C-alpha positions as a printed NumPy array, in Angstrom:
array([[-16.102,  32.75 ,  -2.392],
       [-17.394,  30.263,   0.838],
       [-20.749,  30.67 ,   1.868],
       [-21.519,  30.503,   6.07 ],
       [-25.233,  30.616,   7.326],
       [-25.704,  32.048,  10.301],
       [-29.392,  31.153,  12.561],
       [-28.525,  33.386,  15.09 ],
       [-31.495,  36.001,  17.087],
       [-29.777,  37.899,  18.796],
       [-28.091,  41.29 ,  16.197],
       [-25.641,  42.324,  18.442],
       [-23.717,  38.09 ,  18.194],
       [-24.938,  38.335,  14.431],
       [-23.391,  41.315,  14.17 ],
       [-20.449,  40.206,  15.829],
       [-19.763,  37.113,  13.847],
       [-20.648,  38.413,  10.213],
       [-18.279,  41.345,  10.797],
       [-15.643,  39.111,  12.179],
       [-16.276,  36.595,   8.89 ],
       [-16.7  ,  39.142,   5.982],
       [-13.218,  40.228,   7.404],
       [-11.805,  37.338,   6.982],
       [-13.776,  36.811,   2.826],
       [-16.466,  34.535,   3.949],
       [-19.965,  35.691,   2.435],
       [-22.88 ,  35.558,   4.761],
       [-26.007,  35.284,   5.162],
       [-28.119,  35.716,   8.67 ],
       [-30.977,  33.993,   9.908],
       [-33.197,  34.977,  12.836],
       [-35.682,  32.342,  13.113],
       [-35.88 ,  28.634,  12.907],
       [-38.257,  28.597,   9.758],
       [-35.78 ,  30.699,   7.941],
       [-32.578,  29.107,   9.078],
       [-34.438,  25.944,   7.678],
       [-35.698,  26.752,   4.696],
       [-32.425,  28.475,   3.292],
       [-30.001,  25.48 ,   4.343],
       [-32.6  ,  23.834,   1.911],
       [-32.435,  26.222,  -1.066],
       [-29.009,  27.026,  -1.217],
       [-24.875,  24.972,  -1.218],
       [-23.872,  26.634,   2.287],
       [-20.521,  25.59 ,   2.502],
       [-20.734,  25.969,   6.499],
       [-24.233,  26.571,   9.045],
       [-23.51 ,  28.27 ,  12.27 ],
       [-26.609,  27.168,  14.81 ],
       [-28.171,  28.817,  17.275],
       [-30.437,  26.074,  19.276],
       [-32.627,  28.72 ,  21.134],
       [-33.837,  30.518,  17.802],
       [-37.633,  32.13 ,  17.294],
       [-40.349,  29.591,  15.829],
       [-37.993,  26.142,  16.577],
       [-35.876,  24.918,  18.397],
       [-32.248,  24.797,  16.791],
       [-31.652,  21.258,  17.419],
       [-35.254,  20.839,  15.51 ],
       [-33.524,  22.116,  12.323],
       [-30.319,  20.467,  12.422],
       [-32.45 ,  16.862,  13.143],
       [-34.978,  18.344,   9.321],
       [-31.499,  18.735,   7.41 ],
       [-29.683,  15.513,   8.035],
       [-32.901,  13.196,   7.679],
       [-33.252,  15.663,   4.411],
       [-29.483,  14.306,   3.681],
       [-28.157,  17.594,   3.815],
       [-25.023,  16.913,   5.103],
       [-23.323,  21.195,   5.13 ],
       [-21.389,  21.329,   8.697],
       [-23.176,  22.389,  11.474],
       [-21.266,  24.372,  14.129],
       [-23.689,  24.586,  17.302],
       [-23.091,  28.182,  19.177],
       [-25.083,  28.551,  22.191],
       [-25.925,  29.31 ,  25.576],
       [-27.085,  25.768,  26.799],
       [-23.671,  24.617,  28.408],
       [-25.748,  21.647,  29.999],
       [-23.852,  18.5  ,  28.467],
       [-26.591,  16.669,  27.709],
       [-27.618,  19.393,  25.274],
       [-24.279,  19.015,  24.152],
       [-24.486,  15.473,  23.267],
       [-28.   ,  16.108,  21.88 ],
       [-26.382,  18.485,  19.389],
       [-23.396,  16.137,  18.738],
       [-25.961,  12.977,  18.366],
       [-28.089,  15.136,  15.854],
       [-25.341,  15.405,  13.802],
       [-23.454,  18.764,  14.495],
       [-19.801,  18.418,  13.782],
       [-18.77 ,  20.943,  16.451],
       [-20.201,  22.733,  19.892],
       [-19.248,  26.007,  21.547],
       [-21.001,  27.69 ,  24.045],
       [-21.39 ,  31.882,  24.691],
       [-20.141,  33.629,  25.589],
       [-17.21 ,  32.644,  23.055],
       [-14.227,  34.368,  21.121],
       [-14.335,  35.185,  17.814],
       [-10.785,  33.392,  17.234],
       [-11.872,  30.075,  18.188],
       [-14.889,  30.038,  17.077],
       [-12.489,  31.298,  13.756],
       [-10.118,  28.295,  14.617],
       [-13.281,  25.995,  14.638],
       [-14.592,  26.361,  11.763],
       [-11.135,  26.223,   9.877],
       [-10.928,  23.049,  11.039],
       [-13.87 ,  21.909,   8.583],
       [-12.952,  24.008,   5.36 ],
       [-10.013,  25.904,   4.121],
       [-10.197,  29.84 ,   3.584],
       [ -9.548,  30.855,   0.12 ],
       [ -7.354,  33.637,   1.702],
       [ -5.133,  30.995,   2.678],
       [ -2.631,  29.119,   0.272],
       [ -2.653,  25.636,   0.797],
       [  0.525,  23.446,   1.106],
       [ -0.045,  19.323,   1.583],
       [ -1.214,  19.203,   5.509],
       [ -0.352,  22.715,   6.355],
       [ -2.368,  25.944,   5.897],
       [  0.283,  28.845,   5.922],
       [ -0.232,  32.904,   5.734],
       [  3.08 ,  34.937,   5.055],
       [  4.296,  38.511,   5.285],
       [  7.93 ,  38.977,   4.418],
       [ 10.387,  36.612,   5.544],
       [  7.466,  35.622,   8.394],
       [  5.334,  32.684,   7.373],
       [  2.791,  31.472,   9.689],
       [  1.608,  27.911,  10.1  ],
       [ -2.087,  28.316,  11.189],
       [ -2.554,  24.193,  11.9  ],
       [  0.442,  24.006,  14.066],
       [  0.259,  27.437,  15.819],
       [  3.472,  28.458,  15.258],
       [  6.008,  31.543,  13.406],
       [  8.779,  30.579,  11.191],
       [ 11.   ,  33.727,  10.853],
       [ 14.238,  32.488,   8.63 ],
       [ 13.632,  29.078,   8.977],
       [ 13.55 ,  28.995,  12.859],
       [ 10.147,  27.961,  14.367],
       [  8.553,  30.26 ,  16.758],
       [  5.533,  29.22 ,  19.664],
       [  3.512,  32.338,  20.385],
       [  1.248,  32.323,  22.824],
       [ -2.851,  32.068,  21.515],
       [ -3.627,  35.601,  21.805],
       [ -0.385,  36.659,  20.22 ],
       [ -0.73 ,  34.527,  17.441],
       [ -4.089,  35.406,  16.455],
       [ -2.812,  38.876,  16.888],
       [ -0.159,  38.127,  14.315],
       [ -2.272,  36.751,  12.086],
       [ -5.05 ,  39.385,  12.424],
       [ -2.098,  41.769,  10.898],
       [ -0.615,  38.469,   8.3  ],
       [ -4.208,  38.779,   6.844],
       [ -4.213,  43.024,   6.128],
       [ -1.114,  43.416,   5.135],
       [ -0.396,  46.987,   4.191],
       [ -4.216,  48.115,   5.413],
       [ -4.329,  50.609,   9.042],
       [ -6.028,  48.145,  11.49 ],
       [ -7.996,  50.072,  14.441],
       [ -7.881,  49.091,  17.789],
       [-11.156,  48.683,  18.02 ],
       [-11.092,  46.247,  14.958],
       [ -8.533,  44.695,  16.662],
       [-10.081,  44.213,  19.775],
       [-13.87 ,  42.713,  17.354],
       [-11.224,  40.205,  16.252],
       [ -8.701,  39.069,  18.64 ],
       [-10.221,  39.828,  21.666],
       [-14.068,  39.615,  20.999],
       [-17.527,  41.652,  20.984],
       [-17.661,  42.116,  24.777],
       [-14.344,  43.427,  25.457],
       [-13.824,  46.762,  27.154],
       [-12.835,  49.381,  24.459],
       [-11.26 ,  50.802,  27.094],
       [ -8.177,  48.995,  26.981],
       [ -5.016,  49.389,  26.433],
       [ -5.211,  45.501,  25.231],
       [ -4.014,  46.201,  22.318],
       [ -0.635,  48.079,  22.719],
       [  0.144,  45.47 ,  25.808],
       [  0.27 ,  42.933,  23.22 ],
       [  1.564,  44.492,  20.608],
       [  4.551,  45.084,  22.613],
       [  4.304,  41.212,  23.328],
       [  4.433,  40.094,  19.684],
       [  7.033,  42.708,  19.097],
       [  9.859,  41.474,  21.345],
       [  8.432,  37.728,  20.277]])
């Protein structure tokens, strides 16, 4: 089971990421302050860490530098509201594997996580990571659909929507689940965007 540590002090964001990643089959641990994050990362072998920089009790960069100084090479994706280029350079220079700024979309975070690891919910074929249902295959690396040996390029949002359905075959997903997974935690729950994009997907 893939283990991910989320170092995030904002409960709503932590819960949103936790919910989305658990739906993908990951095991999640949440740390709400710098000391807890550091202690957990030192004591456990996580497959990846999502690290906020503005943590209570210490800066996320200090956590990262401490881990790298101890030789702990857990992949780290910084997820922060700091969008200054100097912060980004400091994070990447300090040993982070990736740097994302808030606000963010879950599908982008998930895509970046998949660049660092291979989810056990997928089948690995050489350099390709595939999902298949019936006679349709989704290539998660090229982000294209293959239908009866014909390759179809889908717009980003439609691909993520298709991927969500493929990861839950035979399961009924609510409109809110799809909004959370594809559009993000801050999207208007009263929107009909899900219906619109399902229509687009059916026509593809």
